[in-house]
N, C-alpha and C positions, 0 to 999 in steps of 0.2 A: 490424113488427120482422122482420128477415131471419132465416129459420130456419137452423139449422146445415146445413153442407154436408158430405157424405161423397162422396169420389171414389175409385173402385176402379181399380187399375193395370192396364195391359195385360200380355199374355203376350209374351215370357217375362221380365218385369221385376218390380219391386216398387215400393213407395211412394216411393222416391227419385226416380222420374221426375217427381214433383210438386215437388221441392225448389225449383225456380226460381220457382214461383208462390206459394209460402207467404207471403213477406213482404207481398205486395200483398193477397192474399185474407184473411190474418189480420187486416188492418185493417178488413175489411168484415163478416166473419162467422166463426163458429167452424168450423174445418176439421178433418175426420177423414180420414185416408188409411191405412186398414188394410193390412197385409201379409197376403195370402191364405196358406192352408196350403201349406207347401212352398216358399214364396217369401220371400226376405229374412228378416226377423225373425218371420215367422208360425210357428204351430205346425207340427210335422212332419206331413207328409201321412199317415204311418202311423197317426196318432192317429184317423183315421176308420175304421180296421179294414178290413173287406172290402167296404165299400160300393161299389156300382157307380159308375163315373165319371158324375157328374151335377153340373152347375153349381149346383144347389140347395144342395149342401154349402157352397159358397163364399157363396152368398146368405144362408144361415142364419147363417154366421159374421159377415157384415156386420150382420145384424139383431141378433145377440147383442152386438156392439160398441155399437150404438145403445142397447140395453137397459142395458148396463153404464154407459154415459155418462149415463143418465137422459134420453135424447132420445126423445120420443114421435113427432115428425114431423121429417123432414129433406128437404132437396133431395138427391136421390140421383143419382149419375152415375158414368160410367166411360169409359175409353178402350179401344176394341177389345173384348177379352174382358171388360173391366170394364163395358162397355156391355151386354153380354149378361147379366151378373150383375145390373146395375141393372134390366133388363127382367124378369128372373126374380123379383126382389123385388117389382116393381110388380105383376106378374101375381098373386102370392099374397098380398101385403099392401099393397094400394093405400092403406089408411088411414094407412100410415106414410110415405107419399111426398108431400111438399109441392110438389115440382118435379122435373124430370128433365133431366139433362145427358148428352147422347149425343155422344161425340167419336170420330171416326174408327171408326165401328162401323156395324152394319146390324141391321135387325129380322128379316130373313128367315133361314130355316134354310139350311144348306149345300146346294149342288147336288151332283150326283153326282161331279163332278170334284173339288170341295173335300173331299167326304167321303173320296175315295180318297187325296188328299194327306194328310189328317189321319191316316188309318189307317196309311199308309206311314210317316209321321213317328213315330207311336206305336210301330210295330213296330221301327223303327230304334232308338228310345230304349230299348226293352226290351233291346236288345243292346248298349246303351251307346254307340250311334252318334248323337251329337248335334252340331249345328253349334256351333262355338266361335269366339271372337274376333270379328273383323269380319264373318265369314260369318253369324253369328247376327243381326246388326243390319242389314247392307247392304240387304236387301229392304224394310226398314221405314222408313228415313229418306230424306230427299231427297238428291240427289247433291251439293247444296251444303252439307250438314251438315259441321261442322268435324271435324277429326281427333280433337280432344279430346273432343267429345261422343260420337263413335263409340266411342272407347276407354272412356269412362265407362259407356255403355250396354252395351257388350260385356262389361265386367267384371261388371255386375249379372246379365246373362243367363247368363254362364259359370258363375256360382255356383249356378244352379238344378239340383237333382239330376235325373238322367235319369228316375227314377221319377215325378217331378212333371211333367216334360215329357210323358211317355206318358199319364199319367192326365188331364192337362188337355186334351190333344188329343182324347182319347176323350170327355171331358165336353162339349167344344165341339161335337163331331160329333153328340152325342146331343140337343143343345138343340132345342126346338120352334120353329116359326115364331111370331114375336111381332108380326107386322104388325097383327093385329086388336087386340092390346093397345095398341099405339101409336095406332091409329085411335080407340080408345075412351077415351084418357086425358083426364082432366078438369083437369089441373094444367098450369102453364106448362112449355114444353119449349125447351131450347136445343140446337141441333145445331151442332157445330163440325167442320170438316174441313180438312185440309191441301190446298192446291192441287195438290201433287205426290204425294198419297196414291195409290199404285197398288194397295193392298190393298182399301180401301173408297173408291173414287174419289169426287170431288165429285158425279158424277151419282147415285151411291147416296145420298149425303147429301141431295141435293135431293129425291129421292123420299121419303126418311125424313121430312124436314121437311114435305113436302106431305101426308103421311099423318096427321100429328098435328094436331088442331084448333087448338091454340095454340102454334105453334112459331116460333122465330126461327132463321135460318141464318146462320152466320158462316164464311166461307172465308178461311183464312190463307194469304197469298201465299208461295210459295217453301218450303212446309212439306210434309213427308211424313206418314207414318202415326202418328207419335208427337208430335202437335202440342204438348202441354204442355211436353215436354222440348226440342223443336226451337225453339219460339218462345214461351218463358214469358211474355214481356211482352205479346205479342199475345193469347195465350190468356187471361191474367189480365184484360186490358182487356175482352175480349169477355164473360167471365164476370161481372165486377163490373158492367159496364154493364147486362147482362141482369138481374142481381139487383136493381139499383137501379130498373129500370123495372117489374119484376114483383112485387117484394115491398116 
């Protein structure tokens, strides 16, 4: 029997990035796509109080959602930041993870250049200076993405509060290297990447898949960093095929 599937959205979006895959995946297994704190319909970020930025907060929220749904073990996955959160949950609660889906993400910690970019982005957000409209999405999608998709994703990103942007950037900067966690995983792993992903390119995905003992790699042609939104049919086909073979 296929275990339930929980997919965590990318930054700076929310669970609507998975709308295109819902019909196909719902016919195969139970799908949960929580909105993280401060994103979409998630709880306000201020509800965590003065906690230091840490992706563990988001991972614990995902775990609480599984608990509320009465789900003991699930296939856990995510896109970009969502992948970091899935790895955080795997590191601390491997008994709750039946499989792992890592889409357009990486296991390594940020290098110095990436850390500086995140800190700068967080500092700008503290001052209310955040990318808006197409500028918020342009680096994330392939150059062939439609104007309608760009507008839809930009509207989602544009609704994210500046405080959430700053906190999330600092939380991602603080995440540890999870390469050893991936190397020690004992459950099936699916790695998905867009051919035109410039944030976590295919070479990063190939290395990620090579690190995991039981991994399949799918590269979606003509797709950027937000593969479930850019190619929902291809992403759903890859996911359902993998679930059928592995569970």
